[in-house]
C-alpha positions in Angstrom: 14.7 15.7 26.7 16.6 14.3 23.6 14.2 13.5 20.8 14.6 9.9 19.7 14.7 9.7 15.8 11.5 8.1 14.4 13.5 5.4 12.5 15.5 4.5 15.6 12.4 4.3 17.7 10.7 2.0 15.2 13.8 -0.3 15.0 13.9 -0.5 18.8 10.2 -1.4 18.9 10.6 -4.0 16.2 13.6 -5.5 18.1 11.5 -5.6 21.3 8.5 -7.3 19.5 10.9 -9.8 17.9 12.4 -10.6 21.4 8.9 -11.0 22.8 8.0 -13.4 20.1 11.2 -15.3 20.9 10.1 -15.5 24.6 6.8 -16.9 23.5 8.6 -19.6 21.5 11.0 -20.2 24.3 8.0 -20.8 26.6 6.8 -23.7 24.4 10.2 -25.4 24.8 10.1 -24.9 28.6 6.6 -26.1 28.9 7.4 -29.3 27.1 10.1 -30.2 29.6 9.3 -31.9 32.9 12.9 -31.4 34.2 13.5 -28.2 36.3 17.2 -28.3 35.6 16.6 -28.7 31.9 14.3 -25.7 32.0 16.9 -23.6 33.8 19.5 -24.7 31.2 17.2 -23.6 28.4 16.7 -20.1 30.0 20.4 -19.7 30.9 21.5 -20.4 27.3 18.9 -18.1 25.8 18.7 -15.2 28.2 22.0 -13.4 27.1 20.7 -13.1 23.5 17.4 -11.5 24.7 18.7 -8.8 27.0 22.4 -9.3 27.8 21.7 -10.6 31.3 23.0 -13.9 32.8 20.8 -16.3 34.8 22.5 -17.3 38.0 19.7 -19.5 39.3 16.3 -19.4 41.0 15.4 -19.4 44.7 12.3 -21.6 45.1 10.3 -21.6 48.3 9.8 -25.3 48.1 13.2 -26.4 47.0 15.7 -23.7 47.9 18.5 -22.6 45.6 18.7 -24.0 42.1 21.8 -22.7 40.3 22.7 -23.0 36.6 25.9 -24.7 35.5 28.9 -22.5 36.3 26.8 -19.9 38.1 27.6 -18.8 41.7 30.3 -21.6 41.9 31.9 -20.0 44.9 30.1 -21.2 48.0 30.7 -17.9 49.8 29.2 -15.9 47.0 26.2 -18.3 46.7 25.5 -18.0 50.4 25.6 -14.2 50.3 23.1 -14.2 47.4 20.9 -16.7 49.2 20.9 -14.6 52.4 19.8 -11.5 50.4 17.0 -13.3 48.6 15.7 -14.9 51.8 15.1 -11.4 53.3 13.2 -10.0 50.3 9.5 -9.3 50.1 9.0 -8.3 46.4 12.4 -8.7 44.8 14.8 -6.0 43.8 18.5 -5.2 43.5 21.1 -7.7 44.7 24.8 -7.3 45.5 26.6 -10.1 43.7 30.4 -10.1 44.1 32.1 -9.8 40.7 28.9 -8.5 38.9 28.1 -4.8 38.1 24.4 -5.4 38.5 22.3 -8.0 40.2 18.5 -8.4 40.4 15.9 -10.7 42.0 12.7 -10.9 39.8 9.6 -12.3 41.5 8.6 -15.7 40.1 4.9 -16.6 40.1 2.9 -19.6 39.1 -0.8 -20.3 38.6 -1.2 -21.1 42.3 0.8 -18.2 43.7 4.4 -17.0 44.3 7.2 -19.6 43.7 10.3 -17.7 44.5 12.8 -15.4 42.7 14.8 -15.4 39.4 18.4 -14.2 40.1 20.2 -12.5 37.2 23.4 -10.5 36.8 24.7 -8.2 34.1 27.7 -6.1 33.2 25.5 -3.1 33.2 22.0 -2.1 34.3 19.6 -3.3 31.6 17.4 -0.8 29.7 13.6 -0.5 30.3 12.8 -2.8 27.3 15.3 -5.4 28.5 13.7 -5.2 32.0 10.3 -5.7 30.4 11.6 -8.8 28.6 12.9 -10.1 31.9 9.5 -9.7 33.5 7.8 -11.5 30.7 10.4 -14.3 30.8 9.8 -14.7 34.5 6.1 -15.2 33.9 6.8 -17.9 31.4 9.5 -19.5 33.6 7.1 -19.6 36.5 4.5 -21.4 34.4 7.1 -23.9 33.1 8.5 -24.7 36.5 5.0 -25.2 37.9 4.1 -27.4 34.9 7.3 -29.4 35.5 6.5 -29.8 39.2 2.9 -30.8 38.5 4.0 -33.3 35.8 6.5 -34.9 38.0 4.0 -35.1 40.8 1.4 -36.6 38.4 3.9 -39.2 37.2 4.9 -40.2 40.7 1.3 -40.4 41.8 0.4 -42.5 38.7 3.2 -44.9 39.4 2.3 -45.4 43.1 -1.5 -45.1 42.9 -3.6 -46.7 40.2 -6.7 -44.8 41.4 -6.7 -41.0 41.2 -7.5 -39.4 44.5 -9.0 -36.0 45.1 -5.7 -34.2 45.5 -4.4 -35.6 42.2 -7.6 -34.6 40.4 -7.2 -31.0 41.6 -3.6 -31.1 40.5 -4.5 -32.4 37.0 -7.3 -29.8 36.7 -4.9 -27.0 37.7 -2.3 -28.3 35.2 -4.9 -28.6 32.4 -6.2 -25.1 33.1 -2.7 -23.6 33.3 -1.8 -25.3 30.0 -5.0 -24.1 28.3 -4.3 -20.5 29.3 -0.8 -20.7 27.9 -1.9 -22.4 24.6 -5.0 -20.2 24.0 -3.2 -16.9 24.5 -0.2 -18.0 22.5 -2.6 -18.9 19.7 -4.2 -15.4 19.9 -0.7 -13.7 19.9 0.2 -15.5 16.7 -3.1 -15.2 14.8 -3.5 -11.4 14.8 -7.0 -11.3 16.1 -6.5 -7.9 17.7 -7.8 -6.5 20.9 -11.3 -8.0 20.5 -9.7 -11.4 20.1 -7.6 -11.0 23.2 -10.5 -9.9 25.3 -12.6 -12.8 24.0 -9.8 -15.4 24.8 -9.4 -14.1 28.4 -13.2 -14.2 28.8 -13.3 -17.8 27.6 -10.5 -18.8 29.9 -11.9 -17.1 33.0 -15.6 -17.0 32.5 -15.7 -13.4 33.6 -16.5 -10.3 31.5 -13.3 -8.7 30.2 -12.7 -5.1 29.1 -9.7 -3.5 27.4 -9.4 0.2 28.0 -6.9 2.8 27.0 -5.0 4.7 29.6 -7.8 7.3 29.8 -10.5 4.7 30.6 -12.0 4.7 27.1 -13.3 1.3 26.2 -11.5 -0.4 23.3 -12.9 -3.9 23.4 -15.3 -5.9 25.5 -16.0 -9.7 25.8 -18.8 -11.3 27.9 -22.2 -10.4 29.1 -23.4 -7.2 30.8 -21.5 -4.5 29.0 -22.3 -1.2 30.7 -23.9 1.5 28.5 -22.6 4.1 28.6 -19.2 2.7 29.7 -18.2 4.3 33.0 -15.1 6.6 32.9 -13.2 7.9 35.9 -12.2 11.6 36.0 -8.5 12.1 35.0 -7.0 12.6 38.6 -8.7 9.4 39.9 -7.6 7.5 36.8 -4.0 8.5 37.2 -4.1 7.5 40.8 -5.5 4.1 40.0 -2.9 3.5 37.3 -0.1 4.4 39.8 -1.5 1.9 42.3 -1.7 -0.9 39.7 1.8 -0.3 38.4 3.2 -0.1 42.0 1.6 -3.5 42.7 3.1 -5.0 39.5 0.3 -7.6 39.6 -3.4 -7.9 39.1 -5.0 -5.5 41.6 -8.6 -5.6 42.8 -10.5 -2.3 43.1 -14.0 -3.0 44.2 -15.7 -5.4 41.8 -12.9 -5.1 39.2 -9.4 -6.5 38.9 -7.0 -4.3 36.9 -3.7 -5.1 35.2 -1.8 -2.6 32.9 -0.2 -3.6 29.6 3.1 -1.8 29.3 5.7 -1.2 26.6 8.8 0.9 27.3 7.6 1.3 30.8 4.6 3.3 29.6 0.9 2.3 30.0 -0.5 1.6 26.6 -3.6 -0.4 27.7 -5.5 -1.7 30.7 -7.1 -5.1 31.0 -10.1 -5.3 33.4 -11.8 -8.4 34.8 -15.3 -7.7 36.2 -15.9 -9.8 39.3 -18.9 -8.5 41.3 -19.1 -11.7 43.3 -15.4 -11.5 44.4 -14.7 -15.2 43.6 -11.9 -14.7 41.0 -8.8 -16.4 42.3 -5.2 -17.2 41.3 -6.1 -19.0 38.1 -8.0 -16.0 36.8 -5.2 -13.7 37.8 -2.7 -15.8 35.8 -5.0 -15.7 32.8 -5.2 -11.9 33.2 -1.4 -11.6 33.4 -0.8 -13.6 30.3 -3.6 -11.7 28.5 -2.0 -8.3 29.5 1.4 -9.5 28.1 -0.2 -10.5 24.7 -2.2 -7.2 24.8 1.0 -5.2 25.2 2.5 -6.9 22.2 -0.6 -6.2 20.1 -0.8 -2.5 21.1 2.9 -2.0 20.5 2.5 -3.4 17.0 -0.5 -1.2 16.2 1.3 1.9 17.5 4.3 1.0 15.3 2.0 0.7 12.2 0.3 4.0 13.0 3.5 5.9 13.6 4.9 4.6 10.3 1.8 5.6 8.3 1.7 9.0 9.9 5.4 9.6 9.0 4.8 8.4 5.4 1.8 10.7 5.1 3.8 13.7 6.5 6.6 13.0 4.1 4.2 12.9 1.1 2.7 16.2 2.1 6.1 17.9 2.5 7.2 16.6 -0.9 4.0 17.9 -2.6 4.3 21.3 -1.0 8.0 21.6 -1.8 7.6 20.3 -5.4 8.3 16.8 -6.7 8.0 14.9 -9.9 4.6 13.5 -10.7 5.6 9.9 -10.9 7.2 9.9 -7.5 4.2 11.6 -5.8 1.8 9.1 -7.4 3.9 6.2 -6.4 4.0 7.3 -2.7 0.3 8.0 -2.7 -0.4 4.6 -4.2 1.6 3.0 -1.4 -0.7 4.7 1.1 -3.7 3.7 -0.9 -4.5 7.4 -1.4 -6.1 8.8 -4.6 -3.9 11.8 -5.5 -5.4 12.2 -8.9 -8.6 13.8 -7.6 -8.8 17.6 -7.6 -7.3 19.1 -4.4 -6.9 22.4 -2.7 -4.2 23.5 -0.2 -5.8 24.9 3.0 -3.6 26.7 5.5 -4.9 27.2 9.1 -3.4 29.5 11.7 -4.4 30.5 15.2 -5.2 34.1 16.1 -4.3 33.7 19.8 -0.9 34.3 21.2 -0.4 30.9 22.8 2.5 28.8 21.3 1.6 25.9 19.1 2.2 22.8 21.2 0.4 20.4 19.0 -3.1 21.6 20.0 -3.7 23.3 16.7 -2.6 20.2 14.7 -4.9 17.9 16.7 -7.8 20.4 16.4 -7.4 20.7 12.6 -7.0 16.9 12.3 -10.2 16.2 14.2 -12.1 18.9 12.4 -10.9 17.8 9.0 -11.9 14.2 9.8 -15.4 15.2 11.0 -16.0 17.6 8.1 -14.4 15.1 5.6 -12.2 17.9 4.3 -9.0 15.8 3.9 -6.8 13.3 5.6 -3.3 14.6 4.5 -2.0 17.3 6.7 1.2 18.6 8.3 2.4 21.2 10.7 4.6 24.0 9.3 6.0 26.8 11.5 3.0 27.1 13.8 0.4 26.6 11.1 -1.3 23.4 9.8 -1.5 22.7 6.1 -4.3 20.4 4.8 -4.5 18.9 1.3 -8.2 19.0 0.9 -10.0 16.7 -1.6 -13.5 17.9 -1.0 -15.7 18.9 -3.9 -17.8 21.5 -2.1 -16.9 24.7 -0.2 -17.3 23.6 3.5 -14.7 26.1 4.7 -16.9 28.1 7.1 -18.2 24.9 8.8 -14.6 23.6 8.8 -13.3 26.8 10.5 -16.2 26.7 13.0 -15.3 23.1 13.9 -11.6 24.0 14.4 -12.6 26.9 16.7 -14.8 24.4 18.6 -11.9 22.0 18.9 -9.6 24.8 20.1 -12.1 25.6 22.9 -13.3 28.8 21.4 -10.0 30.2 20.3 -10.0 31.9 16.9 -8.4 30.8 13.7 -8.0 31.9 10.1 -8.1 29.9 6.9 -6.4 30.6 3.6 -7.5 28.4 0.6 -5.5 28.1 -2.5 -6.6 27.3 -6.0 -7.5 23.9 -7.4 -4.7 21.4 -8.1 -5.2 19.4 -11.3 -2.0 17.4 -10.8 0.7 16.9 -8.1 2.8 19.6 -9.8 0.2 22.2 -8.8 0.5 21.8 -5.0 3.4 24.4 -4.5 1.4 27.0 -6.4 -1.8 26.3 -4.5 0.2 26.4 -1.2 1.7 29.8 -2.1 -1.8 31.1 -2.9 -3.2 29.9 0.4 -0.5 31.6 2.3 -0.9 34.8 0.4 -4.7 34.7 1.0 -3.9 34.6 4.8 -1.5 37.5 4.5 -4.0 39.7 2.6 -6.7 38.7 5.1 -4.5 39.8 8.0 -3.6 43.1 6.3 -7.0 43.9 4.8 -9.4 42.6 7.4 -7.6 41.5 10.6 -10.6 39.3 11.5 -11.0 35.6 11.9 -12.5 34.4 8.6 -11.9 32.3 5.5 -10.2 33.7 2.4 -10.2 31.9 -0.9 -7.4 33.1 -3.3 -9.8 32.8 -6.2 -12.2 35.3 -4.5 -9.6 38.0 -3.9 -10.7 39.9 -7.0 -8.4 43.0 -7.4 -6.0 41.6 -4.8 -5.6 38.4 -6.9 -5.0 40.5 -10.0 -2.3 42.6 -8.3 -0.7 39.6 -6.7 0.0 38.1 -10.1 1.5 41.2 -11.7 5.1 40.6 -12.8 6.1 44.2 -12.4 4.9 46.2 -9.4 6.7 49.4 -10.1 3.6 51.1 -11.8 1.2 50.2 -9.0 3.8 51.3 -6.4 4.0 54.6 -8.2 0.2 54.9 -8.1 0.1 54.2 -4.4 2.9 56.8 -3.8 1.0 59.5 -5.8 -2.2 59.1 -3.9 -1.0 57.9 -0.4 2.6 58.9 -0.2 2.1 62.0 2.1 -0.1 60.0 4.4 2.3 57.0 4.6 5.2 59.4 5.3 3.2 61.1 8.0 2.2 57.7 9.6 5.9 56.6 9.5 7.2 59.8 11.2 4.4 60.2 13.7 3.4 56.6 14.5 -0.1 57.5 13.3 -2.8 55.4 11.6 -4.1 57.8 8.9 -3.9 55.3 6.1 -5.6 52.6 8.1 -8.3 55.1 9.1 -8.8 56.2 5.4 -9.0 52.6 4.3 -11.7 51.7 6.8 -13.7 54.9 6.0 -13.7 54.1 2.3 -14.5 50.4 2.8 -17.5 51.4 4.9 -18.8 53.7 2.2 -18.1 56.9 4.1 -20.3 55.9 7.0 -19.1 57.6 10.1 -20.8 55.3 12.6 -19.7 52.1 10.9 -16.1 53.4 10.6 -15.8 54.5 14.2 -17.1 51.2 15.3 -14.7 49.3 13.1 -11.8 51.3 14.3 -13.0 51.2 18.0 -12.6 55.0 18.3 -15.0 57.9 19.2 -16.8 59.6 16.4 -15.1 62.9 17.2 -11.7 61.2 17.0 -12.7 59.9 13.6 -13.7 63.3 12.4 -10.4 64.8 13.6 -8.4 62.1 11.7 -10.4 62.6 8.5 -9.8 66.3 8.7 -6.0 65.7 9.1 -6.2 63.4 6.0 -7.7 66.1 4.0 -5.1 68.6 5.1 -2.1 66.4 4.6 -3.1 64.8 1.3 -4.8 67.8 -0.2 -7.6 65.6 -1.4 -11.4 66.2 -1.0 -12.9 62.9 0.2 -16.4 63.8 -0.9 -15.4 63.9 -4.6 -16.5 60.6 -6.3 -13.4 60.3 -8.5 -11.1 61.1 -5.6 -12.8 58.5 -3.4 -12.5 55.9 -6.2 -8.8 56.5 -6.7 -8.1 56.6 -3.0 -9.9 53.4 -2.3 -8.1 51.7 -5.2 -4.8 53.0 -3.8 -5.6 51.7 -0.3 -6.4 48.2 -1.7 -3.2 48.2 -3.7 -1.4 49.3 -0.5 -2.8 46.3 1.3 -1.7 43.9 -1.4 1.8 45.4 -1.4 1.9 45.0 2.4 0.9 41.4 2.2 3.5 40.7 -0.5 6.2 42.3 1.6 5.3 40.6 4.8 8.0 38.5 6.5 8.5 35.2 4.6 7.2 33.2 7.6 6.3 30.2 5.4 6.3 31.0 1.7 7.7 33.6 -0.6 5.3 36.0 -2.4 3.9 35.0 -5.7 5.6 37.8 -7.6 9.0 38.7 -6.3 9.5 41.1 -9.2 11.3 44.5 -9.3 10.2 47.3 -7.0 10.2 51.0 -7.6 12.8 53.2 -6.0 10.3 54.9 -3.8 9.3 51.5 -2.2 10.7 52.4 1.2 8.3 55.3 1.6 5.3 53.0 1.2 
C-alpha cells in the first residue's frame, strides 16, 4: 500500500473539515427557507464546490420528482432515472445517460425516510467526498422537512384560527427538529469536545449517551446510571457489531442500546451509543443521534490531526538533536512544543533481544513504559531500536526495562544509557555513548540488562582512546594465537577464557555460564594452555589475560557493524588488526 505523506494527509483532512464546516453553514441557509425549490437551488449551486458532484434533483415519496434548473431536461432521461429510483430500497448506483457516474443517496428526515438525492459526476467521488455527500443529505432532509412543516403550519394558520391536535404535534416535531439542529451546530462551533457532544445529545434525547472508541473503551458519558466498570465486548464481537452498524448506515438497535458510528475517511473513529432499556426511543432520538455522530466525527478528526501534527514535530525535534543542530534552533522548536530542553537529559537506546521484526510493537511498549515511569516524552524509532530523550533526575533504568519487558509480553530487551547532556549540543555525543554501551553489553555479556556508559570503567577508558594501535598490539601479544585458532577452526577458546577469568577461575560457574559440561570446559582450558603457552594459574598471567580479553571485547564493540552510529574513536588501527 502506498504511504500517504504526512503533510498531504493533514492537508486533505483540513480540506475535509473545512468542507464539513461549509456544510453546517449551508444547512443554516437551507433551514431558513420554507421553499423546497429554493432549498434545491441552494444545494445545486453549492454542491460542485464541496465534492465536484452535480445535483440532478430529489425523488420524494410524497411529491415525486423535483429536478433542479437545467437538470435531466430530456424527458426520456428523466423517466429512466425515475424508474431506477422507484425500484430502489436503500439507494445506490444509477445509470444516467451522459454522465460517467450517478448515485441515489437516501434522504431522511426526523419522522423517517423522505426519498433519494440524485447526483451525477464526471468521475466516481473519493471516500471523503462521499462522506460529505452523506452529511449534506442529512442536512437536506432536515431542511426539506422543515420547509414542508413550515408550509403546512402556515396553511393551517391561515385556514384555522384554533390549533388542532395534528398541528400541535407538527409544531412540536418542528421545534424539536430545529432544537436538535441548533444545539448540535452550537456544540460543533464552540469546541466543547467529546464530553460536550455527549451532554448535548443527552439533553436533546433525555437518554444516557456514551461515546466509545472503536475498541469499546469509554471516552465520554452523559446522563445517569453510568456503569462501573464500563462493559467492554471481546474484540471479535466488537468487530462484528461495527460491521453490522456500518452496513445498516443508520442508528442500529442491539438489545437496550442504539449504536451509530462516527466515521472519517470511511474509517471508524468513534461510536455513539444511546442507552434505552425501555425500548421507547423513536425517530426523533435517532435523528439527534445521527446529528451527534456527524459532529463527533468532525471533533475526533480534528483531535487526530492535532495529535498527528504534534507527534511529527516531536519526532523531528528528536532527529535534529541526535543528528546535531544549533542550540538556538533546538530551543525554539522545543519552546513551540512547550518542552523544557534546558533540563539535564540522557539519551537512552532500547533494543529487543527477540528475533521478531519491529512492527511498531517496540515503539508502543517503550512509549507506554516511558510514560508510566516518567522517564521522558521525546522518543523516536531508529532502525529497529527506540531512542528516548530522558529528563529524569534519578536512575530508574531497571524499573524502566522491566516495564518495557512487561509491555512486550515478556520478550526481553536491552538498554544503553549515554552520559548527561548539559545543552542541546551534547545529544549526539550521548547518543553515540548509549549505542556503544549496547554494543559492549552484547559483546561482553550477551544478557538482557542495562548498561550506563559512565559505568563502563575500563571499557569507557578504552573507547575514548584516540589511538588504538598500542592496545591492539597488547591484545595480539596475549591472545593472538587463540584468536587465530578460533578463526581457523571455528572454535570459542577466547570466549571460554573470557568467561573463565570473569568467573574468577571457578569451574562450576564458568561451565554454567557457557552451558557446557565440566569435562568440556577442562578440555578447552587445556587447549588454551597448549596453544597460548600461558599458565592460567599464575596471578600476573591471569591479570594480563583478563585485561587482554576485556580490551578484545571493546575492540569487537567498536568494530561492530555501524547499525546506527559510528564508534566513538574511529582512529588508526594496527597492521595486525585483521588477526584480532
